[in-house]
C-alpha positions in Angstrom: 24.5 -24.2 -34.3 21.4 -22.0 -34.7 20.0 -20.0 -37.7 19.5 -16.8 -35.6 20.9 -15.2 -32.5 18.4 -12.7 -30.9 19.9 -10.1 -28.7 18.6 -7.3 -26.4 21.6 -5.1 -25.8 22.4 -3.3 -22.5 20.4 -2.0 -20.7 16.6 -2.4 -20.2 15.1 -3.8 -17.0 16.8 -5.6 -14.1 13.8 -7.6 -13.0 12.4 -9.1 -16.1 13.4 -9.6 -19.8 12.2 -7.2 -22.4 9.8 -9.3 -24.3 10.7 -8.6 -28.0 13.1 -11.5 -28.5 10.7 -13.9 -26.6 7.9 -12.9 -29.0 10.1 -13.4 -32.0 11.5 -16.7 -30.8 8.0 -18.0 -30.2 7.1 -17.1 -33.8 10.2 -18.6 -35.3 9.5 -21.9 -33.6 6.2 -22.1 -35.6 8.4 -21.8 -38.8 11.0 -24.3 -37.7 13.7 -21.6 -37.7 16.1 -22.3 -34.9 17.1 -19.3 -32.7 18.9 -18.6 -29.5 18.1 -15.5 -27.5 20.0 -13.6 -24.9 19.5 -10.5 -22.7 23.0 -9.1 -22.9 22.0 -6.4 -20.4 21.3 -8.7 -17.4 24.4 -10.7 -18.2 26.6 -7.6 -18.2 25.0 -6.4 -14.9 25.7 -9.8 -13.2 29.3 -9.7 -14.4 29.8 -6.2 -13.1 28.0 -6.7 -9.8 29.9 -9.7 -8.6 32.9 -10.2 -6.4 35.3 -10.4 -9.3 33.4 -7.6 -11.1 33.8 -5.2 -8.2 37.5 -6.0 -7.8 38.0 -5.1 -11.4 35.9 -1.9 -11.1 37.8 -0.6 -8.1 41.1 -1.6 -9.7 40.1 0.2 -12.9 38.7 3.3 -11.3 40.1 6.8 -11.8 39.0 9.2 -9.2 39.8 12.5 -10.9 37.6 14.7 -8.7 37.7 13.1 -5.2 34.4 14.0 -3.5 33.8 12.9 0.1 31.2 10.4 -1.3 33.6 8.8 -3.8 36.4 8.6 -1.2 34.0 6.9 1.2 32.9 4.3 -1.3 36.5 3.6 -2.4 37.6 3.3 1.2 34.8 0.8 1.9 35.6 -1.2 -1.3 36.4 -4.4 0.7 33.0 -4.2 2.3 31.3 -3.9 -1.0 33.4 -6.8 -2.5 32.6 -9.0 0.5 28.8 -8.3 0.4 28.0 -8.0 -3.3 27.3 -11.7 -4.1 25.0 -12.1 -1.1 23.1 -9.0 -2.0 22.6 -10.0 -5.6 21.5 -13.5 -4.6 19.0 -11.9 -2.2 17.6 -9.6 -4.9 17.3 -12.7 -7.1 14.9 -14.2 -4.5 17.2 -17.0 -3.4 18.5 -15.9 0.0 15.5 -14.3 1.7 16.8 -14.8 5.3 19.4 -12.1 4.5 16.6 -9.5 4.8 17.0 -9.5 8.6 20.7 -8.7 8.3 20.2 -6.0 5.7 17.5 -4.3 7.9 19.8 -4.5 10.9 21.7 -1.5 9.6 25.2 -2.9 10.1 25.5 -5.2 7.1 25.6 -3.0 4.0 28.2 -0.3 3.5 26.3 3.0 3.2 27.1 6.1 1.1 25.2 9.2 -0.1 22.1 7.3 -1.4 21.3 6.3 2.2 21.0 10.0 3.2 17.5 10.0 1.7 16.5 7.3 4.2 15.3 9.7 6.8 13.0 11.3 4.2 11.9 7.9 3.0 11.4 6.1 6.2 7.7 7.2 6.6 7.0 6.2 3.0 8.2 2.6 3.6 6.9 2.4 7.2 4.1 0.0 6.2 6.4 -2.2 4.1 7.3 -5.7 5.2 10.9 -6.6 6.0 11.5 -8.2 2.6 10.5 -5.0 0.7 12.4 -2.7 3.1 15.5 -4.9 2.6 15.1 -4.7 -1.2 14.9 -1.0 -1.0 18.1 -0.8 1.2 19.9 -3.2 -1.2 18.8 -1.0 -4.1 20.3 2.1 -2.5 23.5 0.1 -2.0 23.6 -0.7 -5.7 22.8 2.9 -6.6 25.8 4.0 -4.5 28.0 1.7 -6.6 26.4 3.0 -9.7 27.3 6.6 -8.7 30.9 5.4 -8.3 31.0 3.7 -11.7 29.6 6.8 -13.4 32.1 9.1 -11.8 35.2 6.9 -11.9 34.8 4.2 -14.5 32.3 4.8 -17.2 30.2 8.0 -17.4 27.6 6.4 -19.7 26.5 3.7 -17.2 22.9 3.5 -16.0 21.0 0.4 -14.7 18.3 0.6 -17.4 20.1 2.5 -20.1 23.6 3.0 -21.5 24.9 6.1 -23.3 21.2 7.2 -23.7 22.2 10.8 -24.7 23.7 9.5 -27.9 20.4 8.0 -29.0 18.0 10.8 -28.0 16.8 12.9 -31.0 19.9 12.1 -33.0 18.8 13.7 -36.2 22.4 13.2 -37.4 24.5 10.1 -37.1 27.7 12.1 -36.7 28.1 12.1 -32.9 27.2 8.4 -32.4 29.5 7.5 -35.3 32.3 9.5 -33.8 31.9 7.7 -30.4 32.0 4.3 -32.2 35.4 5.2 -33.6 36.8 5.5 -30.0 38.3 2.7 -28.0 35.9 0.3 -26.3 34.7 1.6 -22.9 35.0 -0.4 -19.7 31.4 -1.7 -20.1 31.9 -2.3 -23.8 34.7 -4.7 -23.0 32.5 -6.7 -20.6 29.6 -6.7 -23.2 31.8 -7.8 -26.1 33.5 -10.6 -24.1 30.1 -12.1 -23.3 28.9 -11.6 -26.9 32.0 -13.2 -28.4 31.5 -16.3 -26.2 27.9 -16.6 -27.2 28.4 -16.1 -30.9 31.1 -18.8 -30.9 28.8 -21.1 -29.1 25.6 -20.5 -31.2 27.3 -20.0 -34.6 24.4 -18.1 -36.1 24.1 -17.0 -39.7 22.1 -13.9 -38.7 22.2 -11.8 -35.5 19.0 -9.8 -34.8 19.5 -7.0 -32.3 16.3 -5.6 -30.8 16.6 -1.9 -29.8 13.5 -0.8 -27.8 14.8 2.5 -26.4 17.5 5.2 -27.0 19.4 3.7 -24.1 20.1 0.5 -26.0 21.2 2.2 -29.3 24.9 2.7 -28.7 25.4 -0.8 -27.4 23.5 -2.2 -30.3 25.9 -0.5 -32.7 28.9 -1.5 -30.7 27.8 -5.1 -30.8 27.1 -5.0 -34.5 30.5 -3.3 -35.1 32.2 -6.1 -33.2 30.4 -8.8 -35.2 31.3 -7.2 -38.5 35.0 -7.1 -37.4 35.3 -10.5 -35.7 32.7 -12.6 -37.6 32.5 -11.0 -41.1 30.4 -13.8 -42.5 27.6 -13.3 -40.1 24.8 -10.8 -41.1 23.5 -8.3 -38.5 20.0 -6.8 -38.4 18.3 -4.2 -36.1 14.6 -4.0 -35.3 12.5 -2.9 -32.3 10.8 0.1 -30.9 13.6 2.6 -31.6 13.9 2.0 -35.3 10.2 1.6 -35.6 9.6 5.2 -34.4 13.0 6.9 -35.0 14.6 5.5 -38.1 11.8 5.7 -40.7 13.6 8.5 -42.6 17.0 6.9 -42.5 19.4 8.2 -45.2 23.0 7.9 -43.7 24.8 5.0 -45.5 27.4 4.9 -42.7 24.8 3.0 -40.6 25.3 0.1 -42.8 29.0 -0.2 -41.9 27.5 -1.8 -38.8 24.2 -3.4 -39.8 23.2 -5.2 -43.0 19.5 -4.7 -42.4 17.1 -2.5 -40.4 13.5 -3.7 -40.3 10.4 -1.6 -39.3 7.2 -2.5 -37.4 6.1 -6.1 -36.7 9.2 -8.2 -36.9 7.8 -11.7 -37.6 7.6 -11.6 -41.4 10.6 -9.3 -42.0 12.8 -11.5 -40.0 11.5 -14.7 -41.6 12.4 -13.1 -45.0 15.8 -12.0 -43.8 16.5 -15.6 -42.8 15.5 -16.6 -46.4 17.8 -13.9 -47.9 20.7 -15.0 -45.8 20.2 -18.6 -46.8 19.8 -17.6 -50.5 21.4 -14.2 -51.4 19.4 -14.2 -54.7 16.1 -14.4 -52.9 15.7 -10.6 -52.8 12.3 -10.5 -51.2 12.0 -8.1 -48.2 9.3 -6.7 -45.9 9.8 -3.1 -44.6 13.6 -3.4 -44.7 16.4 -0.8 -45.1 19.6 -2.0 -46.7 22.5 -0.7 -48.7 22.6 -1.2 -52.5 25.3 0.5 -54.7 26.3 2.5 -51.7 22.8 4.0 -51.4 20.3 3.4 -48.6 17.2 1.7 -50.1 13.9 0.7 -48.5 12.6 -2.6 -49.7 9.0 -3.7 -49.2 8.5 -6.0 -52.2 7.0 -9.0 -50.4 3.4 -9.7 -51.5 2.8 -11.7 -48.3 0.7 -9.9 -45.6 1.9 -9.7 -42.0 0.9 -12.7 -39.8 -2.3 -12.5 -37.8 -1.9 -12.3 -34.0 -3.4 -15.8 -33.8 -0.6 -17.1 -36.0 2.5 -15.8 -34.3 2.8 -18.4 -31.6 3.3 -18.1 -27.8 6.2 -16.0 -26.5 9.1 -18.4 -25.8 11.4 -17.5 -22.8 13.8 -20.4 -23.2 17.6 -19.5 -23.1 17.0 -16.5 -20.9 18.4 -16.5 -17.4 15.0 -16.3 -15.7 16.1 -17.1 -12.2 18.9 -14.5 -12.3 17.0 -11.3 -12.8 17.1 -8.8 -9.9 14.1 -7.3 -8.2 14.7 -3.8 -6.9 12.6 -1.2 -5.2 13.9 2.2 -6.3 11.3 4.7 -5.2 8.2 4.7 -3.1 5.8 4.8 -6.0 3.5 1.8 -6.0 3.3 1.4 -9.7 7.0 1.8 -10.3 7.6 -1.0 -7.8 5.4 -3.2 -10.1 7.7 -2.4 -13.0 11.0 -3.0 -11.1 10.0 -5.7 -8.5 9.3 -9.3 -9.5 9.4 -11.2 -12.8 6.5 -10.8 -15.2 5.6 -12.8 -18.2 4.7 -10.3 -20.9 1.8 -10.8 -23.3 -0.4 -8.6 -25.5 -4.2 -8.8 -25.6 -4.5 -6.9 -28.9 -2.1 -5.5 -31.5 -2.4 -1.7 -31.8 -4.9 0.6 -30.1 -8.7 0.2 -30.4 -9.1 4.0 -29.8 -6.3 5.3 -32.0 -7.3 9.0 -31.9 -5.1 10.7 -29.2 -3.3 13.6 -30.9 0.0 13.3 -28.9 0.3 9.6 -29.9 2.1 7.9 -32.9 -1.3 7.0 -34.4 0.0 7.1 -37.9 2.3 4.1 -37.3 1.3 0.5 -37.7 2.0 -0.5 -34.1 -0.8 1.8 -33.0 -3.2 2.1 -36.0 -3.5 -1.6 -37.0 -5.8 -2.9 -34.3 -6.2 -6.7 -34.0 -7.5 -8.4 -30.8 -6.6 -11.9 -29.9 -9.4 -14.4 -28.8 -9.5 -14.9 -25.0 -9.2 -18.7 -25.4 -6.0 -18.3 -27.4 -4.7 -15.8 -24.8 -5.3 -18.1 -21.9 -3.8 -21.0 -23.8 -0.7 -18.9 -24.2 -0.8 -18.0 -20.5 -0.9 -21.7 -19.5 2.0 -22.5 -21.9 4.1 -19.7 -20.4 3.4 -20.7 -16.8 4.5 -24.2 -17.7 7.7 -22.9 -19.3 8.7 -20.2 -16.8 7.1 -21.3 -13.6 5.8 -17.8 -13.1 2.1 -16.9 -12.7 2.5 -13.1 -13.0 1.5 -11.4 -16.3 2.0 -7.9 -17.6 -0.2 -7.2 -20.6 1.8 -4.6 -22.5 -1.0 -3.3 -24.6 -1.2 0.4 -25.7 -4.7 0.2 -24.2 -6.4 -3.1 -23.4 -10.0 -3.3 -24.7 -12.6 -3.6 -21.9 -14.7 -6.2 -23.8 -11.6 -8.4 -24.3 -10.5 -7.9 -20.7 -14.0 -9.2 -19.6 -13.7 -12.3 -21.8 -10.1 -12.9 -20.6 -11.2 -12.7 -17.0 -14.1 -15.1 -17.5 -11.8 -17.6 -19.3 -9.2 -17.4 -16.5 -11.9 -18.0 -13.8 -13.6 -20.8 -15.7 -10.2 -22.6 -16.1 -9.6 -22.1 -12.4 -6.2 -20.5 -13.1 -4.4 -18.7 -10.3 -2.7 -15.7 -12.0 -1.7 -12.2 -11.1 -1.9 -9.6 -13.9 -1.9 -5.9 -14.7 -2.2 -3.8 -17.8 -2.6 -0.4 -19.4 -6.2 0.9 -20.1 -8.2 3.9 -21.2 -10.6 5.2 -18.5 -13.6 4.0 -20.4 -17.1 4.2 -18.8 -17.4 0.5 -19.7 -15.3 -0.2 -16.5 -18.4 -0.5 -14.2 -18.2 -1.7 -10.6 -19.3 -5.2 -11.8 -16.6 -5.4 -14.5 -13.9 -4.3 -12.0 -15.2 -7.0 -9.6 -14.8 -9.6 -12.3 -11.3 -8.4 -13.2 -10.2 -8.5 -9.6 -11.6 -12.0 -9.2 -9.5 -13.2 -12.2 -6.3 -11.8 -10.6 -6.0 -8.2 -11.9 -4.1 -6.2 -9.3 -3.4 -2.9 -11.1 -4.2 -0.8 -14.1 -2.4 2.3 -15.5 -4.1 4.8 -17.8 -3.7 8.2 -19.3 -5.6 11.0 -17.5 -3.1 13.3 -19.3 -4.4 16.8 -18.6 -7.2 17.0 -16.1 -9.0 19.6 -18.1 -12.1 18.8 -20.2 -11.1 21.4 -22.9 -7.7 19.9 -23.3 -9.0 16.3 -23.1 -11.3 17.2 -26.1 -8.3 18.8 -28.0 -6.3 15.6 -27.3 -9.3 13.6 -28.5 -8.9 11.4 -25.4 -12.6 10.5 -25.5 -13.0 10.8 -21.7 -13.9 13.5 -19.2 -12.6 14.2 -15.8 -15.9 13.1 -14.3 -15.7 9.8 -16.1 -12.1 9.3 -15.0 -13.2 9.9 -11.3 -16.0 7.4 -11.5 -14.0 4.7 -13.3 -11.0 5.0 -10.9 -13.5 4.7 -8.0 -14.8 1.5 -9.5 -11.3 0.0 -9.7 -10.3 1.2 -6.3 -13.4 -0.1 -4.5 -12.6 -3.5 -5.9 -9.0 -3.4 -4.6 -7.3 -2.7 -8.0 -4.5 -0.1 -7.8 -4.8 2.8 -10.3 -1.8 4.7 -11.8 -2.4 7.8 -13.9 -0.1 9.2 -16.5 -0.3 12.9 -16.2 0.8 15.5 -18.8 1.7 19.2 -18.7 2.8 21.6 -21.4 0.3 20.4 -24.1 0.1 23.0 -26.9 -2.2 25.9 -26.0 -2.3 24.8 -22.4 -2.5 27.9 -20.2 -1.0 28.4 -16.7 -4.5 28.4 -15.3 -5.2 25.0 -16.9 -2.0 23.6 -15.4 -3.0 24.8 -11.9 -6.6 23.5 -12.3 -5.2 20.2 -13.5 -3.1 19.9 -10.4 -6.2 20.7 -8.3 -8.1 17.9 -10.0 -5.2 15.5 -9.3 -5.1 16.6 -5.7 -8.8 15.9 -5.2 -8.5 12.5 -6.9 -5.8 11.4 -4.5 -7.5 13.0 -1.5 -10.7 11.0 -2.0 -8.6 7.9 -2.5 -9.5 6.9 -6.1 -5.9 7.3 -7.4 -3.0 5.6 -5.7 -0.1 6.4 -8.1 0.8 8.9 -10.8 3.6 10.4 -12.8 3.8 13.8 -14.5 5.3 13.8 -18.0 6.1 17.0 -20.0 4.5 17.0 -23.4 6.9 15.9 -26.2 6.0 16.4 -29.8 6.7 13.4 -32.0 7.0 13.2 -35.7 4.3 10.6 -36.2 1.6 12.1 -34.0 -1.1 14.4 -35.3 0.5 17.3 -33.4 3.9 16.6 -35.1 2.3 16.1 -38.5 0.0 19.1 -38.5 1.6 21.5 -36.0 -0.2 24.6 -37.3 -3.5 23.1 -36.2 -2.3 23.0 -32.6 -0.6 26.4 -32.3 3.0 25.1 -32.3 6.0 26.1 -34.5 8.4 23.1 -35.1 12.2 23.7 -35.0 13.8 20.9 -36.9 17.1 20.0 -38.4 17.7 18.0 -41.6 17.0 14.3 -40.9 19.6 11.7 -42.0 19.3 9.4 -39.0 16.8 9.5 -36.1 13.5 11.4 -36.4 10.9 11.3 -33.6 11.1 14.0 -30.9 10.7 17.5 -32.5 11.7 20.7 -30.7 9.0 23.3 -30.9 7.8 26.6 -29.7 4.2 27.0 -28.3 2.6 30.2 -29.6 1.4 30.9 -26.0 5.1 31.5 -25.2 4.7 29.8 -21.8 7.8 28.2 -20.3 6.2 24.9 -19.0 9.6 23.6 -17.8 9.3 25.7 -14.6 6.3 23.7 -13.4 8.1 20.4 -13.4 9.5 20.5 -9.9 6.4 21.7 -8.2 4.1 19.2 -10.0 6.3 16.3 -9.1 6.9 17.4 -5.5 3.2 17.8 -4.9 2.4 14.4 -6.5 5.0 12.7 -4.4 3.3 14.0 -1.2 -0.2 13.2 -2.4 0.8 9.6 -3.2 1.8 9.2 0.5 -1.4 10.8 1.8 0.0 14.1 2.9 0.0 17.7 1.8 -3.7 17.9 0.7 -4.3 20.9 3.0 -1.4 22.9 1.4 -2.3 25.7 -0.9 -1.2 24.9 -4.4 1.0 28.0 -4.3 3.1 26.3 -1.6 4.5 23.8 -4.2 5.9 26.5 -6.4 8.6 29.1 -6.0 6.9 31.6 -8.3 3.5 33.2 -8.4 0.6 31.0 -9.7 -3.1 31.9 -10.1 -5.6 30.4 -7.7 -7.5 27.4 -8.9 -11.0 27.9 -10.4 -12.1 24.3 -9.6 -14.6 23.9 -6.8 -13.0 22.1 -3.8 -15.7 19.3 -3.9 -15.7 18.8 -7.7 -14.5 15.2 -7.6 -16.8 14.3 -4.7 -19.7 15.6 -6.6 -18.7 13.5 -9.7 -18.6 10.4 -7.5 -22.1 11.1 -6.0 -23.7 10.6 -9.4 -25.1 7.0 -9.6 -25.9 5.0 -12.7 -27.0 1.8 -11.0 -30.4 1.8 -12.6 -29.0 1.8 -16.2 -28.7 -1.9 -17.1 -28.7 -3.0 -20.8 -31.3 -5.8 -21.5 -28.5 -7.7 -23.3 -26.1 -7.6 -20.3 -25.0 -11.0 -18.9 -25.9 -11.9 -15.3 -23.2 -13.9 -13.5 -23.1 -15.4 -10.0 -19.6 -16.0 -8.4 -20.7 -17.7 -5.2 -21.9 -21.2 -4.3 -25.3 -22.3 -3.2 -26.4 -20.8 0.1 -27.6 -22.6 3.2 -31.4 -22.2 3.6 -33.9 -22.2 6.4 -37.6 -21.7 6.2 -39.4 -19.7 8.8 -42.8 -18.1 9.3 -43.2 -14.3 9.5 -46.3 -12.8 11.1 -47.7 -9.3 11.0 -51.1 -7.9 12.1 -52.6 -11.4 12.3 -51.3 -12.5 8.9 -48.5 -15.0 8.5 -46.5 -16.2 5.5 -43.5 -18.4 4.8 -40.1 -16.8 4.4 -36.7 -18.3 3.6 -33.4 -17.3 5.1 -30.5 -17.7 2.7 -26.9 -17.7 4.1 -24.1 -17.0 1.6 -20.4 -17.5 2.3 -17.4 -16.0 0.5 -13.7 -16.1 1.5 -14.1 -13.2 4.0 -17.7 -12.7 4.9 -21.0 -14.3 5.6 -24.2 -12.7 4.2 -27.8 -13.4 5.3 -30.8 -12.3 3.4 -34.5 -13.0 3.9 -37.0 -13.4 1.1 -40.5 -14.6 0.6 -40.3 -18.4 0.2 -41.5 -18.5 -3.5 -39.1 -15.7 -4.5 -36.2 -17.3 -2.6 -36.9 -20.6 -4.5 -36.9 -18.6 -7.8 -33.6 -17.0 -6.8 -32.0 -20.4 -6.0 -33.0 -21.7 -9.4 -31.7 -18.5 -11.1 -28.4 -18.7 -9.2 -27.8 -22.1 -10.7 -28.5 -20.8 -14.2 -26.1 -17.9 -13.9 -23.2 -19.6 -12.2 -19.8 -18.5 -13.5 -19.1 -22.0 -14.9 -22.2 -21.8 -17.1 -20.8 -20.9 -20.6 -24.2 -19.6 -21.7 -25.0 -17.0 -19.1 -28.5 -15.5 -19.0 -29.1 -12.0 -20.1 -30.8 -9.4 -17.9 -33.8 -9.5 -20.2 -34.1 -13.3 -20.0 -33.8 -13.2 -16.2 -36.5 -10.5 -16.0 -38.8 -12.5 -18.4 -38.4 -15.7 -16.3 -39.2 -13.8 -13.0 -42.3 -12.2 -14.5 -43.7 -15.6 -15.4 -44.4 -16.0 -11.7 -44.3 -12.5 -10.1 -44.9 -8.9 -10.9 -42.4 -6.0 -11.3 -38.9 -7.5 -11.6 -37.2 -4.1 -11.2 -38.8 -3.7 -7.8 -37.3 -7.1 -6.8 -33.9 -6.5 -8.5 -33.3 -3.1 -6.8 -34.6 -4.2 -3.4 -32.3 -4.1 -0.5 -31.6 -7.9 -0.2 -30.7 -8.2 -3.9 -28.6 -5.0 -3.8 -26.7 -6.6 -0.9 -26.3 -9.8 -2.9 -25.0 -7.8 -5.9 -22.2 -6.5 -3.7 -21.4 -10.1 -2.7 -20.8 -11.5 -6.2 -24.0 -11.3 -8.3 -22.8 -9.1 -11.2 -24.2 -7.8 -14.5 -21.8 -7.3 -17.4 
């Protein structure tokens, strides 16, 4: 018996748990509140995509409009039933030898999804056998998904369920109406698993985390079931969806399903809910909607402040079926494969966003505006705890934008503890990301970053208040790329006042960034106006006219008209098609016009604009307070004599080794001896690294002109080998 049951309803990700319940369970442990967590989504997927699950699906199917594809899948049902368990086990990483059979081409039944293979073969040509087999197995699952949508349950999707009902639902009417219908096929599987778990756990309070619109319907269906079958158990909703969408909630019918809906950080609100459930007269709440006298009321009468990030504990992944998640490879986008392939421990470096100015972002909400970083030592303590608990060394830091200074301290702490980890995160393309900082991040295990370039136009970047320029983005992405860190860019079109010329010029910038090789991955999003962003709050300042209904339920996405009158929708296909080609290293010589079926203006951007940005060097700008760090070991040395025009002097050869290369440099003996001493002082293990000013002062006790020495060819070569300045 537990105090709380924490649930993520269907569906989010196949490859890793959504972290909200793990964060919450980790906190509750610090308060001695017992909790059990479950990812209902993965449990439903595993029940459906099993031998018994497929037998049931094919038996329950109703082929009303028999297309050749549906008839083919149904005719091959025995092949699907026979192979499904082996495929799922393979995608769970437990049956890797099956890859050879899958790649042989005569193991998996194939339907329409495999028709794209000819187009995709070149994209996956460089993939290893395991990845190619994962991709083929993913196509196989997508064929089954197509069948389920057409013949069993139209609302199904691997990472969402009935998403349409949750999107911009200003009124609760449509969702409420659907909840009066009989349970769907997938509802029945969901509720059967839920019933077993509730009976087993016997919670007093069920907390359902709803991160996305695609979880909303299932959350209400689960809450409805609990109210009917277990009327003494209280039900609460929290998570990303209510935090952004339900802040203006007025419809009392919502509370036929839920007793409470909490907003923003969940730790203190849930702790107080637990106290209210234990003692109904407690009546102290934090950011909580509930029903009183048949009226929706918002209670925020707790005097206690939210917990500091250092106080919320380490995310706890116990109870979750960590060895049963499914790694898939859906499309040939390198960043998307990170999201869907492999299991990642999720952590946050800092609460909120340290920048907090972007005009398209929900900067008025606490999850963005309240910035609070976590000390690097605490972060790495948490990483070590999670590695011990999960057996996984991969980390996805889910920050809005990870702060460069904290990333530096985190990397240094990881290296000093000699931890072997792999990690990636979201960033802003700050000029702080120098070549040396990127080298440090890579050395600590950073493999990828994603960041918002948004609109590659300096006018619009200023209007967005992004705080970067295209030139800066080019230089920063170059620094990451040269250190072997993959870069993914979020790209935006249709921002208010954006002209057709600016869209074309933005595409040209993106083309050049991919052509020179400093971007490896990207995705175009059409601008969406949200209620809590500066554009949504002050639309007249951005030249847009909102078109909004009365709000009684969800309020986030706002329909609007741009005063320019431009229909940005028509650019979607051409932008995405060109990007798909650029990501695979082709199509750079096509005219931009070739990607569109309507007339566009010629670009006004010089064809060498990005190259010229990258030719600008800032190597001579070093702050006196910058720390100097050496990553290598002590070199082998050899003294020799150099003669020139009758003069001779002693030299020293220093031979450095790293994992891949050997480097030899020759220096005058005295300067070489100084360098050896300096290298000992600036070793990565030395907690008190010397500053650049201290190193310069020490050098100039013996010699003249430190800058001449520091920027000489031998030291420049050594700097590329692991002598960095941060």
